[in-house]
N, C-alpha and C positions, 0 to 999 in steps of 0.2 A: 595317201596319208604317208608323211615322210618320218622315217626313224634314225635316231642317232644312238650309237653305243658309246658311252663315255666310261673308261676304265681307269680307275686310280690304283696304282700298284704301289704297295710299301713292303718293307721286309716282314712285317707281321700278317698281312692279309691284302686281299684283293678285293676292291670295291666295284661294282658294276652297276651303272644306271642306264636305264632304257628310256629314252625320250621318244615320244610320239607327237609330231607338230610341235615340238619344243616343250611339251609337257611332261614332267617325270611321271610314269606310270609303273616302273618296277625298279627295285633296289635290292642288289643282292650282294651280300658279304661272305667272303670265304677265307677263313684262316688258312694260312700256309701249313699249318700242322694238322689241319682236319683230316682225320683217317677214316671217317665213316660218311661216305657220300651216298646219296640215293642213287642206286644202279650198280655199286660195288658188288663183286661176287667173292664170298670167302669159303674156305672149309672151315667149318666150325666144329664144336664138339657139344653133345648134349649134356647140359649140367643137371637139369631137374624136370621131372615130368610132374605138372600139376592137372591131375584129372578133374579137380573141381573147376578149374578155368579152360579145361580142355585145350591146353596149351603147353608149350615147352619153353625153358630158359636155355639159352645157347650162348656158348662162349665163342666170341669172336676176336677177342682181344681188347674189347672196351671194358672200363671199370665197371660198368654194370652189365650184367648178363643180358643179352639181346631176346626180344620175346618173338615167339614163333606159335601163331594160333593155328588150330587144326584146319579152318578154312582157308588159310594161306598155304597149306601143304601142296594143294594141285593133285588132280587124278591120277598122273602117271609117277606119284611119289615112289612106289615100289621098284619102277624100272630105274628111275633116277638113283636110288640107293643101290640097286644091284650094279648098274654101270659103274658108280664110284668104287664099289667094293672090289669090282674086277679089275678096273684100272689100277687100283692101288696094289692088287697082287700080281700085276703083271700079265694077266691072262687075256687082257684085250690088247690088240696090236694095230688098232686103228681108231681114230677120232670120229669117223663117220658111223651113223647108226644104220645104214642099210643091211647090215647082217647081224644086227644085235636082236636077241629074243626078249621082246617086252613081256613084262609082268602084268598081271590084271590090275585095273584101276581101284583104287580105294573109294569107300562110299562116302556121301555128304554127310551122314549122320554117324560116323564112326568116332571112336574115342582115340585120344592122342597115345595112350598107353598100349594101344593095340597095333600101332603102326611104328612106334619109335621105341628106342631102348635107351636107357641111361649110359653115358660115356661114350656112345657111339658117333663116329664122325658124320657130317652132313653137310651138303653142298646147298649154300643158302645166298639170298641175294637181298641186299638193304632195300626196305621198301619206304621207310620213314627214317630220317635222321634222329639222333638222339635229341630229346626235348625235355627241358628242365631237368627232373630228377630221373627221367626214365631213360632205359636204354634204346638202342635202335630197334625197329620192328623189321622182322624178316618175312621172306617167302621163299617158298621152293619151287615155284613157278618161274623159272629162269627165263630172262629175255635179254637178248644182245642188240642194242639200238644202234641204227645208223641213221643218216639223214633222209633217206628214201624208204628204207625197210628196216624192220625189226625181225631179228631171228628168234624162233622159239624152239628149242631143242624138245625132243619127246612128244611131238605134234605133228599133225598133218594138216591142219586147219590153214586156210588163207583167209584173212579179214582185210577190208579195205576201209580207208578212212571216210566217214559219212560226208566229208566236206568235198570230196570228189563226187561231184552231182551227175556227170554225164554217164548214162547207161552203157554208151559204146565204149567210152574210155575205161570204165570199171571192168567191162568183160575183156577188153584188151590187156589191161594189167593183170587181171586173173589168170587168163591163158598163158601169158608171158611167164609169169612168176612159177606156174605150175610146171612148165617145161623146164625151168632151169634149177629149181630148189633141190637140193639133195633129199632123199628118201628119209622120212621120219624128222623132218626139220619143218615146223610150221613158219609162216611168215605173215606179218602185218604190213600192209602197203600203206605207207603215211601219204600225207597230202602233197608234200613236196615231190612225190615221184609222178604227179600227173604230167603227161606230155613227154616223159623222159624217155630216151632211146634204150634199146635192149642193152646195148653195150655198158651204158651208165649203170643200170640196175644190176647186170651181171657183175661188174667189177666190185660194186659195194657188197653184193652177197657173198662174193668169195672172201672178202676182207672180213666180213663178220663169221664166216666159217673157220677163217684162219684164227680169230680170237677165241673160238670154242677149241681150236686145235692146241693152242696154248695153254689153256685151262687143263686139257687132256694130259699135256706133257708134264706140267707141274704136278699134278695129282700123283704122279708116279714115285715123287721122291720127298714131297712135303709133309709136315705133321701139322695138325690143327692146334692152335686157331692161326690162320694165315689168309691174308688177300690174294686171291688168284687173278682177278681182273679188276682194274681201276676204271670207274667212270672217268670220262675226259674232264678237264678243269670246267670251273663254272662258266668262264667266259666261251670257251670252245662248244660248250653243251647249249648255250643260248643261241649260238651262231647254228648249230646243226639243227635245233628245233625251231627257229623263228626266222631264219634267213629268208628274206623274199626280195624282190627287185626294188621295194619300197625303201630299203635301207639305203641311205645316201651318204652316212659317214660312221665310221668306227675309229676312235682316236683314244691312245692309250699315252701314258706318261713314262712306260717302261720300255726301252729299246729292245730287250731281249723277248718281251712279250709281244711286242709288234711284229717281230720276226716270225715268233712261233704263230701268231694268228695269219700272218701273211702265207706260211706254209701250209697251214691248215685249209686256209680260204682256197689256195690254189688246188687243192684236192677236191673241196666240195663245190666250188663255184668259181673257176679260174677268171671269168669275166669281172667278177667284183672284187678282186684282190686289190684294185687301185682304189677303192674307197677307204683302205685302212691307212692311218697316218699317225706319226709320232709327234706328240706334244713335247715341244722343248722349253717352254717358259719356266723361269724359275718360280712364278706364281702358282699356287696349287691348282690343278687341272678343274676340281670341281668348282672352285671360286670363279674361275675365267668363264666355264660353260654354264654357269648359274645353277648348278645343281645344289649347292649348299643352301642357297638362298630358298630353293623350291623346298628341300628337306625341313628347314625351319618354319616355312608356313604351312607344310602339309602334315606334318607329325604333331603329336600332343592331343589334348582332350578335344579341342575345338578346331575345326576346319572351315574357314570361311571362303564363300564362293564370290564371283564377280559382281553378282547383283546385290550383295550384301547379306543374303541368306547364309546360314551357316548350319553345319553338323555338329552335334555333340556326340562323340563316340565314347561309350563305356564298356569296361570289359569284366565279367564275372568268370567264376569257375565253369559255369554251365554254358555259357553263350556271350555273344556280343551285342550289344544294343545301340542302335543309332536313332538319334532324334533329329528330325528335320524342323528348323526353325526360319520363319520368314525374315526376320531382322526389320530393324526400324527403316531401312532405305527402300524397301520393296513398295511399288505402286500399288494401292489398295481400290483403284476406281470399281472393280468388279472383284468380289471375294473369290469366286469360283474360278475364274481366269488368273487371278493372281496365285491361287494354290496350285493349280495346274502348272503354270509357269515354273513356280519354286520347286515343285516335286520333280518335274522332267529335268530340270538342272541338277538337282540333287541326285536323281537317279545316275546320271553319268558320273558325277563326282564319288558317289559310293562305290560305284564299280572300278573307279581309278583307285579308292582308298583300299579296298579289299585286296587288289593286286600289289600296291605299292607296300603295304603293311603284313601282306601275306596271311591275313586273318582266315581261319578255318573253323570248322564246325558250324553251329548254328548261329546266325546272324538274324536278328529281328529289328526291322526297321519301322519306326513311327512315323509316317508321312502326314503331312497336313491334310486333314479331312476334305474329301471332295463329295458332293452329292450326286453328280451325274455319272450314269453307268459308263458311258463312253469314254469319259475322262479316266476312269479307274482301269478301263482295259487299255488305253493309250499309255498310261504310267506302267502297266505290266509290259507291254510291247517294248517300249523304251528300255526298261530295265533288262529284259532279256536280250536285247540288241546290244546294249553295253556289256552285259556279261559274257556275251559270246565271244569277245576279244581276249577272255581269260584263258590261259593254257590249263589251269586247274579244271578238274570237274566240278560243276555247279549245278544246282537247281533253284528256280525262283517260282515260288507260290503265289497264286492271286492273292490280292488284299482281303483280309478276314472282314467281318462285319464291323470290327472294331477299328480299322483303317490300319492295321498291322501287316507288314509283308515279311514273309518268313524266307530266308535263304540259307542254302546249305552249301558249303565249299569245302573241296578236299584239302586235308592239311598234310603235308609230307615233310616240312621243315619248320623250326622254330619261327615263332611270329617275329617280324622285325620290329623292334622298340627303340626308338631314338628319344632321349630326353631333350626337347627344345628350350625348356625354360631354363635360365642360366642363373645359378646362384653364385654370389661371390666366394670364391674359393679362399680368400683371405679373411673375410670376416664370418663366413659361415651363415650369412643371412642376418647378422647383427644390425647391419647398416653401419658400421664403423670398420675403418682400416687403416692401415699405415699410409701417412702422407704420400700422395702419389710423386711428389716432386723428388722423393729420395730414392725412385726406382732406378734412375741413372746411376746413382752412388752404388746401388747394390750390384748392378751389372758391371761397373768398373772393377769392383772388388772381385767378383767371380772370374772376369778376364784375366785379371793379375794371376790369380790362384792357378787358373789353367795353363796359362802360358809359362808360368814358373815350373810346372810339373810336367808339361807336355808342350816343349817349345817348338816342335815341327808339326803340330797338328793344324788341319785345315778346318777352320772352324765356320759353323753357320749359326746365326742367332735368330730363332723364331719369335716374333713379338707381335701384338696387336697391331693392325694396320695404323692407328693413331701413333703410336710409338714408332713404327717403321718409318713414317713421313718425318717424324721430329728428327730421327737419326740421319735419314738422307739428306735433309733440307740444307742446301746452300754448298758453296765450293768449299768452305772450312767446315762442313758438317761434321758430326760426332764420329762417323765412321773413318773419316780421313785423318781425324786426331788420333783414332785408334791405330791406324795403318802406321803413322808416323811414330807412335809410341811403341808398338809391339813388333814392327817390321813384319807384319802379318796380315793379309786382307781378310777381313771378316764379312762373309756373305750374310745379308739381312733379309730374311724372308716374312712375309706376311702371314698371320694365321688367325683368321675369323673366329676360331673356337677358343683361342686363349683370352682369359679376363684382361683388362685393360693393363694391370701392374704385374701380370705373370709373364714368365720368358723361358725359353728352353734353349739349350746348346746342344749341337749336333756334330759328329765328325764327318769326315770326307766318305764314309760308308753309310751315311744317314742314320747312324745310330745314337741315341740320346746319351749325353754325358752328364750323368747324375752327381750332384755335388753333395747331396745330403743322404 
């Protein structure tokens, strides 16, 4: 399987598209101002104790207090609280835990007001990003992830990824990590560590311990709420968690981001640094790579597959519901075989849609009815194989007697919602708008206003591809007339997201020039 990572960077956000064999399977968006990413570690302050919920609300700097449930405190909470208090008082002089006196573990059935005090500082990690009107969800079971290993302070457990199947390799890794890990630091051995040398694992382990040391040093001087450790950017985290030899291209339109990625790649996989490339064309990268077209066809209420069968995806407060339909083009020579073929194709598309939209919680799928037991088993096997590619934790249950399949999927980030139906921004759906022939006159008036007020500006004009073709047409095209009139070259960019008679002006820093 070939994988491509297409990265579209703009001043306000970074969009990351993951393609597998040319098909869009994941789409991530990260605003440059986002301060609360899964994995970030904060020193917060307990604001409220809610015994009825057995939870606390913690101030970590978000406009909504973050939610911390008793079950997310972790057994070594008292040790963590003691360590934080001693570091802040200056009585601990080393970030390592080999000489630290541990406290007893908290019990699973305890109450929040028995272990936490209002207004007390607390070291927490973001478990879920802010979703809708809810603040972030937190955990006190801290983890510091790397590409091969995950470091767990206040633990001595060593866990190994289930995807490492070889008993010999599992034993080798466990023995190796146990010999090099610091005392009272647990380790999760990730799938990427399979076959790696001692030196590689030791170097990364020391880097993770160094991050813990940075937290220790900051705790001495800072006051809550404050971020102590930032999770790496979305792009780097995808590389860290997913990079395999099947990646054949990583391309971005941002030169600085390309250099950052290349530097990071040289640290984690030097042999693959050559697959990173800088996209230089003026045409939007998502248009050239076909990402925008796939977004338009993949999002929305209905998703049509190659055979003509289609999915109808509905959302409610409690769950997501997916209905599988055969469509008019499906061959119906044998009802059972036709139903099986549509269901198997749909299973793969559903798994892709769940990853792409990042749907979480309960998903109920209404497949086409099948009578044969072996076909129902085959569908379950196919669905589970398709979902095995998903990084989010999930569970797939067998078909019920009503032909419904239940899927649960972990949700840690807001669902990806993209409106693909385009409403005319001029008429608001009424069906009537200003005559299209007048758009060139409007642009002319705006150009004259801009150059009168900003004579030295380097201007770009974004328009629908039809308008762009019209402006560029011919040796004496409109853009040449503008150059002759204003003594200034105007770059024309195509934007498929703009309605036919809408346009935008940008300066040389790619910031929009608003005239109204």
